N, C-alpha and C positions, 0 to 999 in steps of 0.2 A: 504494500500500500504506500503511495507516495505521501510526502510530508504535507502537501496542501490538503489532501483528502483527510488525513489524520487530524489536522488542526480543526477542520470543520466538524468532525465527529465529537471533539472535546467540547465544542460550544453548546451542544445539546445534552444536558445531563440525562443519564439513563437511556441513551439511545440503544435500541436492541441490535443484536448482531444480525445483519441482513441474511446470513446463511442459515438462520434458524428456519425450520420448516413451517411450523404453525405459529400463529400470532396469539399470544396469551392475553388475558385481560390486562395484565400489567403493561404489556407491549402497547396495547391500544390506548391506555391511559397516558403513557409516555408520548405516544404519537400525537394524541389530542392536545397535550400540553405544549408540545413543540409547535403544532399548528397554531394554537392560540398565541403563543409567544411570537411567532413570525408575523401573525396578523397584527398584534399589538405594536410591533415595530414597523408597521406600514407596508408590509409586503401584500401584493394583490393575491387573489386566489390562484391565479395562473402561476405566479412566481413561487408560491408555496408548493404547488404541485410539482414544479421543476426541482425545488430544493430539497424536498423530503427524501428522495433516494440518496442525494449527496450527504444527507445527515444520518444515513444508515437505516432509514425506514422504508418499508415497501411502498410502491407507487400507489397513489390515491387519486381518484378523479377530481376534477375541479368542483363538480356538483356535490361530491361527498365532502370535500373540504368546506364548502359553503354550509352544508347541513351540520357538520361538526361545530363550526363556529357559531351558527345560529342556535343550535341546541344548547351549547355550553353557556352562551350569553343569557339565554332564557332561564336556564336552570340555576345559574349563579348570578342573578341580577345585581347583587350588591357590589362585590369587589371587581370582577373583570369588566362589567359594563361601566362602572364608575371610572375605572382606569382608562378604558377605551374612549369614553366620553371626554375625559380630561385631555387625553392625547389629541383627539380631534379638535378640541377647543384651542389647544396650543398651536396646532397647525393653522387653524383659522386666524389666530392672532398674528402668526408670522406672515400669512398671506395678506392680511389687512394692513399690517405695518409696511409691507413692501409697496403697496399701492396708495396708501393714505395721503402721503405728501403730494403726489401727482394729482390725486383727486381734489385735494384742497386748493391746488394751484390752477384748477379749471379744466383738467383733462377729463373730458366726458367719458371716455372708455374706462379710465381708472375709477371714476366715480361709480360707474355701473358695476364694476367688479367689486368695489367696496360694499355697495348696497347688496349685491348678491351674497357676499360673505356674511354680512350682517343678518340677512334673511336666513341663511343656513344656520348661523349660530342661534337665532331665535327659535328655529324649528328644533334644533338639537336640545335646547334647554326647555322646550315646551312653553315658550313665551307667547307664541301666537295663539289667538283665539281659535278654538276648534271650528270646523266648518258648520257644525250644528249650532254653536253659539252665534256665529255670524248670520246664519239663516234666520235664527230666532230674532235677532236684532233687526234684520232687514224686514221681516214680517211685521214686527211691532212698529217700525218706522212707517211702513206702507199703510198699516191699519190706522195709525194716528193721523197721517196725512189725509186719508180718506175722510175720517171723522171731522177733522178741522175744515176740510173743504165743504163737507155737508153742512156744518154749523155756519160757515161763512155765507153759504147760499140760503140759510134759513130753512133747509129741507129736512133736517133731522130733529126729532123731538129729543129733548135732553134725556139722558139715561137715568135710571133709578138713583145712581150714586150722585149725579148732578142735582137731582131734585132734593135729595136729602141734604146736600151741602147748602142749597139755596134756602131751605127752611131754617137752618141754624143761624 
C-alpha cells in the first residue's frame, strides 16, 4: 500500500479492512460516521461516494449516501443537525462578507447575491413566515378590504360585534 493511501486511511478512525468479506454492524456504523463527517466538512454526495473506497470502505451509491445522511440527521436532530446548521451559517456568513462591500457600493449583482444569502439564512433559521401563515394573513387582509369597501358604499349592515360596540 502506498504512503498516500495509508495516510488517508488514518484520517478515518475505525475504518474497516476492505478485504473483509461481510460488513458487520460495527462496519456500517463506522461507514455512516465517516459519511456524516465528510458531509459535515462540505463534501457533496458524489464526492463522498468517490472517497469512501479511498478511506477503506466498500462502495456506496450516491442515493444510499443521501439516505444515510438524511436518516442520521432525522434520528439525531440535536447535535449533528445543530453542527451542520452552524457550518452552513458560517458558510453563508463568508459568502455574504465576500459580496457585502460591493453590494453596499451599488453593485446590483452583488446586492442580489447578498439578498439571496440573507433569504437562505432566514429559511435555515426558520425566520420566514410559513406559507400557511402568509395565506392566512392574505385572506384576512382581503376579507377586511372587502368589508371596508362595503361599509364605505353603505351596503353592509354592521355586524353583531359592531352593534354591541355602538351600544356601549
